[in-house]
N, C-alpha and C positions, 0 to 999 in steps of 0.2 A: 207596333202595328199588328193588327190581327192577321194571322196567317190563314188564308182560306184552306179548309180541309179538302182533301181529295174525295170526290163523290164515289163511294163504294157501290159495287153492283149488288143490289139486293138479292139477285139470283145466285150469288156465290155462296154455297152452303158447304158444311162439313157434316160427316156422318159418323156415328158411333155404332158399331155392330157388336153383338155378343161374340165371345171368344169362339164359339162354335162356328160362326160365319166369317171369321176373319179371313178365311181363304178366299172369300168373295172379293175382298179388297186386293189381295195379291193377284187374283185373276184380272182385276181391272188394270192394275199396274202393267201386267204383261201385255195388255192390249197395245201398249206403246211400241212393242218390239215384235209381236207375232203377227202373222198374216191374218187377215180378217176371218177367213174360213176356219182357221185353227181356233182362235179365241171364241168364236161364235159357238163352235161345237162344245168347248169346255164350259162355256157359260150356260148353255141349254142343259148340260148334264147337271150342273150345280143347282139350277133352278128346280129341277125335278125333285131335289131332296129337301126343299124348304118351302113348298107350296103352302103348308099350313103353319109356318112359323111367322113370328112378328119381330120386326126390328125397330130400332129407334131412329127417327130422322131428326137430327139436331142441327139447327141452323141459326144464324144471327139475322135478326130483323132490324133494319135501319129505318127509324121513324124521323121524318124531318121536323126540325124545330124552327119556328118562325118568330120573328120579333117585329111588331108593327113599327112603322116609321114614326108614328106618334110617340111610342115608347122610347125609341132611339133618340128622338129629338125633343124630349121633354126638358123642362128647365132643370138645370143641374145646380144643386146647392150642397154646401158642406153640412154633414151631419156629425153627431157626437162620435168620439173615438170608439172603435169596435174591434173585436178580435179578428185576426186573419183566419180564413178557412183554407186558403191556398196561397202560394207565393209565386211571384213573377219577377219582373225586372226591378232593378234598384237604381236610384239616382240621388245625387247629393248636390245641393246648391247652398253656398254659404254654410250656415249652421243647421240647415234643414235636410231631413232625410225623407225620401219618397219611396214607398214600396207599392208596386203594382200588384193588385189581386186580379189575375187574368179574367177578362170579360166583364169585370164588375166595377173597378175603379181604382182609386189611389189612397193609401193611408199616408198621412203627413205627420211627421214627428219633429219636434224641436230637439236637435241633437247637440246643443251647446255643450252638454256634458255627455260624452259617449257612454259613460258608466251609468247614466240615468236618462235615457231618451224619454221625452214626454210626448204622448200622443195629443195632437191638436184636433184631429178629426178625420173624417173619411169623405172623399169626393166620389159620389156615386156616378160613374161614367159608364154607361152600357157599352160593352164591346171593347173596352180599353185594354191595350197591351203595352204600348210604349209612351214615353213622355220625354220632354226636354224643357229646360228653363233658360230663358235669357232675360236679363234685367229683372223686372218684377212680373214677368209673364210666363205662364206655364202653358205648354202646347201638348195636347194629347189626342190620340186617335180614338174615335168612337165608331167602331165598325167602318163605314165608308166615309165618315166625316172627320174633319180636323176641328177640335174645339180649343178655345183660348180662354185663360183665366187670368185675372189681375191678382197678383200675390202681394200687393202693397200691405195688406193685412193678412198674414199667413193663417191666422185663426179663422178668417172669414173670406176665403177666395171669392172673387166676384166673376161670374161668367160674363164674357164680353163679346164673343164672336164664334160663329160656326161657319166653316167652309164645307158645303155639302158635296158629296159624290167625288171627292178627290182621291180616295183610295179604292182600288178595285175589289170586286167581290166575284168569286167564281160562279156563284149562283145568280140567276136573274131575280129581279124584284117582282113578287107576285102582287098584283094590284089589290087583291082582296086580303091576303094574309101578311104581306109585308116582306121583310128581308129573311131569306133562308140562311141561318147562321151556322147550323151544324146538324149532324145526325146523331140521335141517341141509339145505342145498341141494346138490344134485348135478345137474350138467348131463348129460343123456342124449341120445345121438344114435342114431337108428334109420333105416335105409333104408326108404323107403315108396314104393309105386307112386303116381305122380302122380294117377291117378284117385282113389285112396283119400284122397290129401291134399285134393283138391278136395271130396270128400265130408265130410271133417272140418271144412274151412273153412266149408262150408255150415252146419254145425250149431254151430260155435264162433265165429261172427262177433263175439259180444259180448265174447270174451276175447282176441281176436287181439292187441290192442294193450295189454292189461292188464299192468301191472307190479306184482308182489307187493310189498306194504308190509312192510319189514323191521321186526323188533321194535325202532327203532331208537329291607368288614369293620369297617364302623362298627358292628358288632354285638358287639364284645367285651364280655362281661358278667362280672360277678363270679362266680367259681367255675364258669364254663362256657367252652367253646372257641368257635372261629370256623370256619365252613365257607365254601366258595366260593359264587358266585352261582348255580351249578347245583344247589345242595343241595336235597334233599327232606326233610331233617330239620332242625329248629332247636329251640333251648331258650330259654324265657323263665322265669326264676326257677325254680319247682319243677314246671314243666310242659314236656313235649316235644311238639312238633307235627310230624306227618309227613303228607305228601301222597302219594297214589297217583294213578292216572289219573283218578279221579272223586270222591275224598273227602278230607276232612281228619280225621285221627285225633288225638285228644288223650290223652296219657298223663300221669297224675299221678305225679310222682317224689318225693312226700313221703317215701316209704320208698325211697331210691334203688336199693337192690338188688332191690326188688320193685315195678317199675312197674305201674300199673294203667290199663287202657284206660277212660278216664273219659267219652269222647264220640266219636261217629263222625258227622261232618257231611257230607252230600251236597253236592258242589260243581258237578257237571256234568262231562261228558267232556272229556278233553284237558288235564288239570292236569299241570304240569311242575315248577315250582319254588316255593320259599317263602323269604321274606326278612323278618326281624323288624326293626322300627324303633320304639324305645320299647316301648309296649305294643300296637303294631299289627302286623298280619301282612299282607304284600304277597304275593299268590299269583299266579303266572304260569300262563297256560294257552295253548292253541293260538291262541285268538282274543280273549283278554281279560286284563286285570289286575284282580284282586279285592282289595279292602281290607277287612280284618276288624279289629274292635276286640276285643282280648284282655284288656281291663281286668278282665273276669270270666273268669279263665284257663280254667276248665273248660268254658265255654260261649261261645266267640267269636261275635260278631254281625257280619254283613256291613254295612258302611257304604256302599259304592259299588262300581260296576263301570265300568271303562274298556274299551270295545271297540276292537279293532284288527284289521288284516288277519290272515288265517289264516297264522301263522308261529310257529316256536319262540320262546320268550319268557323269557329270564332278566331279573331286575330288580335294581337296586341303588338304594337311597334314601339321600340325604345332604342335610341342611339343607332339608327340605321340597321337595326336587326328586327325582323318580324318573327314572332313566335305564333305558330299556327297549330291549334289542336284539331285533330280529326277523330271522329268517333262513329261507331255504328249505332244501329237502333233507329226507331221512328223519328223523323221521316227519312232518315238516311239509309235505312235498311242494311244491306250487306257491306258496310264500310269497314274501315280499319280503325284501330285505336292507337294513336301515336301523336307525338309532338314533333313538328317540323320546325327547324331553325333556318331562317333564310337571311342572306345578306341582301339588303335593299339599298345599299349606298348608291348603286346605279339603278335608279327607279325604272329605267327602260329595260333593264336586264336583271331581274331578281334571280338570285342564285342559291340553290339549296346547299346548306353547309352540313347538316346532320339530321338524321331521323332517329327518334327514340321511341321504342314501344312503350305503351302505357296501358292502364287498366280500362278506363273509360273517361278520358279527359274532356272537360267542358269549358267553363270560363277560366280566365287567367288575368294576371296583372303583374307588372314589374315595378318593384320599389327598390331604388338604388341598385344594388347588384344581386337582388334576390328575385326569383320567379315564384309567384304564388299561383298554384295550380289546383283547380277544383276537380277532384277525381270521383265525382258522383258518390256512390255508396262507400267509397274508400276514404272519404273525408277530404282534408286539405293538405297538400304537400308544399313544402318550401325548398327550393333548390338555389344553390349558389351558382350564378351564371358567369362568374369571372372567366371560366374556361368553357367556351361554348361547345368545344368538342368532347367534353366529359361531364356534361350536366348530370347524367344519371349516377355518376360517382360522387356527387356532392349534395346529397340530401341533408338539409339542415334541420328540418323538423317535419313531423307528420301528425296532424290532428285527426283522430279517428272517432268513431262512435256516432257519426251523423252524416247525412247526405248533403253534398255541396253542389251548387249549380254555377254560381258566378261570384266575383269578388271585385271590389273597388279598394284601391290603396292610395293613400296620400299622407305625406309626413309620416307619423308613427302610428297611423290608424289603418286597420283593415276591416272592411265590412263585407261579410260573407252571407249570401242568401242560399237557402237550400230547401229541401222538402219539408222540414219541420220548423222552419222559421229563419230568423236572422241572428247572427252572432257578430259582435264587434270585439276586435282584438287590439291590444297594444302590441305592435310589431316592431318596436324599437330594437329588440333583440330577436332576430329571425330564428335563432336556435331555441328560443324559449318564449313562445307566444303566450300572452296572458289574456284570458277572457275578461272583458270589461262589462258586457251586458248581453242579454239575449231577449229576443222578442219571439215568442212561440206561436205556432198556429193553434187554433181552437181544437181541442180534443173531443 
């Protein structure tokens, strides 16, 4: 599902001064702690020395990008296979592999032979981020809408349904221009008189240092597919659950080609991922893990909450143990980088067993007694988790040289997505992973 970007303040600017006038910046910082009369005297003194000098005013301009509703809601058809330019979520269903290209659509592959995936085509879905499959139907977000495709012929998916306005958008719809989907950043450099610069700094102290916030598989079930740990869509029986930034939406799939929005549950801000385990839903947010009981599918009930540091939060659950990765960076900002291991045998009272410092952990999966962990620019790590209290002492293998975001494992296959594309591994021996195939992004 598309995560709405946070609207930055176009007035928030940064400034680059020549070395000669760097003292002006120091003066401005001291304003925080000095009495008004003192810093005013110092500032006026400095101004007298740079009346004839020029400084550079450098700032980021944010230009709105609109997409017309006609474009969003155009007919969607399968086109010929094409190279990926960026990578997003991954999903598997039977012998088919789905790779999302954020905001653009879905690449579909026949993965009967993981050593030789065959591209079937590309579904051009504006604003797409998440997908899920049940039976022969594929469900995908398209900005604010949910779209449905019949996959009876995977080489020619048939568009069958659109539910309009079921997903929130942080920006209002403009009657003339359509849907505001993002802001594009442009660096602007303008010469400015140093006196004017000090005047601006005097009025903009609160934004000088501001940084705009960027918009930034033990679940195999009968008749449905499997997503990665970063998924925001998941399916349990005849219901699909989708999380956005602050809510859980429940779709009844009893009539698969005509999903019905059965419930909309408020969760609180900062929701990120959803992971099903049995008839339970583990929902990750910026600062907590929520456990919901979905035994009454249309009306899940919260069982408990486990609070953690403010960090991005994928979750994977296996054998009553939840593995939670926390990381810093956009949109989590000043978070921590660590792996948390929780005992969830008592769903109403999850208990932290151990915390392990990590580099920058993102997606993860458990296969048998091995934890497969995507460590961003440090590649893929595999740990033996037989001893939960000493996981860091049992590194089985470490694949380096590429960036990793998320992974799906099942049987002896591991499918890893990252910045540069997708890699499939034979993971039958976790101490010696073997590359089966790669699908690279366009250079």
